[in-house]
C-alpha positions in Angstrom: -125.4 -39.6 34.1 -123.2 -37.4 31.9 -119.5 -37.2 32.4 -118.8 -34.1 34.6 -115.6 -33.4 32.7 -117.4 -32.9 29.4 -117.7 -29.3 28.2 -121.3 -28.1 28.7 -122.0 -26.6 25.3 -125.4 -25.3 26.3 -124.1 -23.5 29.4 -121.1 -22.1 27.4 -123.4 -20.9 24.7 -125.6 -19.1 27.2 -122.6 -17.2 28.6 -121.2 -16.5 25.2 -124.4 -14.9 23.9 -125.3 -13.2 27.2 -128.4 -15.2 27.8 -129.2 -15.5 31.5 -131.5 -17.9 33.4 -133.4 -15.0 34.8 -134.5 -13.8 31.3 -136.4 -16.6 29.5 -138.5 -14.4 27.2 -135.9 -12.0 25.8 -132.7 -13.5 24.5 -129.7 -11.8 23.1 -129.0 -12.3 19.4 -125.4 -11.1 19.4 -122.5 -12.8 21.1 -120.6 -11.2 24.0 -118.9 -12.4 27.2 -119.9 -11.6 30.7 -116.2 -11.4 31.8 -113.5 -9.2 30.3 -110.3 -9.8 28.3 -108.1 -10.3 31.3 -110.3 -13.3 32.4 -109.8 -14.8 28.9 -106.0 -14.3 29.2 -106.0 -16.2 32.5 -107.4 -19.2 30.8 -105.0 -19.0 27.9 -102.0 -18.6 30.2 -103.2 -21.5 32.4 -103.4 -23.8 29.3 -100.0 -22.7 28.2 -98.5 -23.4 31.6 -100.2 -26.7 31.9 -99.9 -28.3 28.4 -98.3 -25.8 26.1 -99.7 -25.9 22.6 -101.3 -29.3 23.3 -104.9 -30.2 24.5 -105.6 -29.5 28.2 -108.3 -31.6 29.9 -111.0 -29.6 31.6 -110.3 -31.0 35.0 -106.6 -30.1 34.7 -107.4 -26.6 33.4 -109.8 -26.1 36.4 -107.1 -27.1 38.8 -104.6 -24.7 37.1 -107.1 -21.9 37.5 -107.7 -23.0 41.2 -111.4 -23.5 40.3 -113.8 -26.4 40.3 -115.9 -27.7 37.3 -118.6 -25.2 38.1 -120.7 -22.6 36.4 -118.0 -20.0 37.1 -115.4 -22.1 35.4 -117.6 -22.7 32.4 -118.2 -18.9 32.2 -114.5 -18.2 32.2 -113.7 -20.8 29.5 -116.6 -19.6 27.4 -115.2 -16.0 27.7 -111.8 -17.3 26.4 -113.6 -19.0 23.5 -115.5 -15.9 22.4 -112.3 -13.8 22.5 -110.8 -16.4 20.2 -108.0 -17.4 22.5 -108.9 -21.0 23.1 -110.9 -23.6 21.2 -112.4 -27.0 22.1 -110.4 -30.1 21.6 -112.9 -33.0 21.6 -115.6 -33.1 24.3 -113.4 -32.7 27.4 -110.4 -30.5 26.6 -109.4 -27.1 25.4 -106.3 -25.9 23.5 -104.9 -22.6 22.5 -106.0 -21.1 19.2 -103.5 -19.5 16.8 -104.2 -16.1 18.5 -103.9 -17.7 21.9 -100.4 -18.9 21.0 -99.6 -15.4 19.9 -100.8 -14.0 23.2 -98.5 -16.2 25.3 -95.5 -15.5 23.0 -93.3 -12.6 24.3 -93.4 -9.6 22.1 -96.7 -10.3 20.3 -99.2 -9.9 23.2 -100.4 -6.4 22.0 -101.4 -7.7 18.6 -103.1 -10.7 20.1 -105.2 -8.5 22.4 -106.3 -6.3 19.6 -107.4 -9.3 17.5 -109.1 -10.9 20.6 -111.1 -7.7 21.3 -112.3 -7.4 17.7 -113.2 -11.1 17.6 -116.1 -10.5 19.9 -119.1 -9.8 17.6 -120.6 -7.1 19.9 -117.3 -5.3 20.4 -116.5 -5.4 16.7 -120.0 -3.9 16.0 -119.5 -1.1 18.5 -116.0 -0.4 17.1 -117.2 -0.1 13.5 -120.2 2.0 14.5 -118.2 4.5 16.5 -115.0 4.4 14.6 -113.8 8.1 14.4 -116.6 9.3 16.6 -117.1 9.9 20.3 -118.8 7.1 22.4 -122.1 8.2 23.9 -122.7 8.3 27.6 -123.3 5.1 29.5 -127.0 4.9 29.3 -127.1 5.9 25.6 -124.4 3.3 24.8 -126.5 0.7 26.6 -129.5 1.5 24.5 -127.3 1.2 21.4 -126.0 -2.1 22.6 -129.6 -3.3 23.0 -130.3 -2.3 19.5 -127.4 -4.5 18.4 -129.1 -7.5 19.9 -128.2 -7.6 23.6 -131.1 -8.5 26.0 -132.4 -5.4 27.8 -131.6 -7.0 31.2 -127.9 -7.6 30.2 -126.9 -4.3 28.6 -125.3 -3.0 31.8 -123.1 -6.1 32.2 -122.3 -6.1 28.5 -121.2 -2.4 28.6 -119.0 -2.8 31.6 -117.3 -5.9 30.3 -116.8 -4.0 26.9 -115.2 -1.0 28.6 -112.9 -3.1 30.7 -111.8 -5.1 27.7 -111.4 -2.1 25.5 -109.0 -0.6 28.1 -107.1 -3.9 28.4 -106.7 -4.1 24.7 -105.4 -0.5 24.4 -108.4 0.9 22.5 -108.8 3.8 25.1 -105.3 5.1 24.8 -106.7 8.3 23.3 -109.3 8.7 26.1 -112.2 6.7 27.5 -114.7 8.5 25.2 -113.5 7.1 21.9 -112.2 3.8 20.5 -108.9 4.0 18.6 -107.0 1.0 17.4 -103.6 0.9 19.2 -100.6 1.7 17.1 -98.4 -1.4 17.3 -94.7 -1.5 16.6 -93.4 -4.0 14.0 -91.5 -5.7 16.8 -94.8 -7.0 18.2 -95.5 -8.9 14.9 -92.3 -10.9 14.6 -91.7 -13.2 17.5 -89.0 -15.9 17.0 -89.8 -18.7 14.6 -88.3 -22.2 14.1 -85.0 -22.6 12.4 -85.2 -22.5 8.6 -85.9 -25.8 6.8 -83.1 -27.5 4.8 -85.0 -26.9 1.6 -86.8 -23.6 2.1 -90.0 -22.9 0.1 -89.8 -20.7 -3.0 -91.2 -17.7 -1.3 -88.1 -17.7 1.0 -86.1 -16.1 -1.9 -88.8 -13.5 -2.6 -86.8 -10.5 -1.4 -89.2 -9.7 1.4 -87.6 -7.9 4.4 -86.6 -10.4 7.1 -89.3 -9.3 9.6 -92.1 -9.8 7.1 -90.7 -13.1 5.9 -90.5 -14.3 9.5 -94.2 -13.3 10.0 -95.3 -15.3 7.0 -93.3 -18.3 8.2 -94.9 -18.1 11.5 -98.4 -17.8 10.1 -97.9 -20.9 8.0 -96.6 -22.8 11.1 -99.9 -22.0 12.8 -102.0 -23.8 10.2 -104.1 -26.4 12.1 -103.4 -30.1 11.2 -107.1 -30.8 11.1 -108.3 -28.0 8.9 -112.1 -27.6 9.3 -114.0 -24.7 7.7 -114.2 -23.0 11.2 -110.5 -23.4 11.9 -109.5 -22.2 8.4 -111.7 -19.0 8.8 -110.1 -18.4 12.2 -106.6 -18.8 10.8 -107.4 -16.5 7.8 -108.7 -13.8 10.2 -105.4 -14.1 12.2 -103.3 -13.9 9.1 -105.4 -10.9 7.8 -104.9 -8.9 11.0 -101.1 -9.6 11.1 -100.6 -8.7 7.5 -102.7 -5.6 7.7 -100.7 -4.3 10.7 -97.3 -5.2 9.1 -98.2 -3.5 5.8 -100.2 -0.6 7.3 -103.3 -1.6 5.3 -106.4 0.5 6.0 -109.8 -0.9 6.4 -111.1 -4.4 7.1 -111.0 -7.6 5.1 -114.0 -9.9 5.5 -113.2 -13.6 5.9 -116.2 -15.8 5.1 -116.5 -19.5 4.2 -119.2 -19.9 1.5 -120.4 -23.4 0.9 -121.0 -24.4 -2.7 -124.7 -25.0 -3.6 -125.8 -28.6 -3.3 
């Protein structure tokens, strides 16, 4: 018998990609969550309240969420994973990602929500497709979502979760018929950082403004100790978004780990 406290990767993958047990023949090919961004935030805040930046065992996380180790719990944690707010720590624990730590830090929640929203492959695809354009009516949007790779039986759920998440992340501030990236003040990018080191690195004397220097220090402090390709790519995406906001850079920067040929 398997350990009930282990993370069920197959079930999590089903919820992440929108694949339901009632649809064995048509499977989604693009990842999206059944639940919305607020559900992902609940998981991140529960981990922070329970273990801070350290690993949180699944049974303790379930208790913090007043849930049991059920399908509903796995769906909720899978949602937090696809929004990029939490990541697995071994086979039976979760921990906050760099963006999850930003979410629970006062003053940086807005930036974290924007990054979390755009971390979902389906939402990023919709945003890029309709950037600067009006969103189509519900049924037309569902047909578009299906063309992006969502199973025909899941398009309604996918659209509703997308709309709730877009509103929670601030993308509907200009109206529910268009996606506009929220304008974020610089204050959201520069939460407090640790005291300076006795021997600061060379870039500390670079002449950068204090707020941008603090941002760079913070990004470096979030580098994972165990640096896998996946964690490096996630950190680079977080750094790219922060630096793009702080320097008002237009457009997107693609982060990709390319393995050398064998």
